[in-house]
N, C-alpha and C positions, 0 to 999 in steps of 0.2 A: 279353727272355727267349727264349734259344734254343731250337730244337725239334729232338728226335730222334725218328726212328723208333725202334719198340722192338726189332728186330734188331742196329740200329747201337748201340742202348744197352747192348743186352745184351754185344756184342763189345767195346766202349770204356767198361765201367762205370767204371774207375779213372779215366778222364778226365773222364767225366761226373760222378762225384763231386766231383773236384779243382775243376771249372767251378762247381759249386752252391756250393762253399766262396769260391772266389775272384770269381766273375761274379754269383751270385745264382741265383734259381731256374731250373730245367732242364726243359722240357716234354717229355714223351713220348707219341708219338701210335701209335695201334693202328687199321692201316688206314685212315691218313689222317686220323683223328679224335682229338682231344686225349683222352688217358686218364690221365696221372698227371703228377704234378709232383714233382721231386727237389728238395730244400731243404737247405741246410747245418743243423747242429743249432742254431747259434746264431739262425736265422732261425725253424725252428721253435719253439724255447723262447720267444723274443719273440712269436710268433705265438699260444701258448698262456699266457702269461703271464696272470695274474689281473687283471683290469680293475676299476677301483673302480666302486660303483655311480653311478647318475645323481644320486642325493642327495649322495654324497661328493663327485664331482666338481664341482657346483655349489657346494658348500660350501667347497672348496678353491679355487675359480676366482679369478683375480686382479681380477676384475670384481665380486666381493663387495662390497656396500654403494654401489655406484654408483647414484646416483639416475636414474631414467630419466622421460622426459617421455611420459605416456601420456594426454594429453588428447585427448578424441574432438573431430573436427571436426564441427562443429554447422550448418555450411551447408547450405541446402536442396538436395535432390537435383536433378538437372537432368531436363527433359521428354524421353521418347523416345516417338517414334512408333511404335506396333506395327501 
């Protein structure tokens, strides 16, 4: 992610937007501290897209129905000197 100072970002806004579309997010700093990020519309829509709930995700998982070996290890614990 490229970093732009606010003053430079204002002066070169067209270039900043073009780079956000072509290269990905562009960070803008204010007094040396990160303050904002410029994203392409495509990246923003992907970020804001509805995500399935955990239940839906697990129900549609390609691993649905796979049997797991969940047997506990019944060996004795080790002695620890305290």
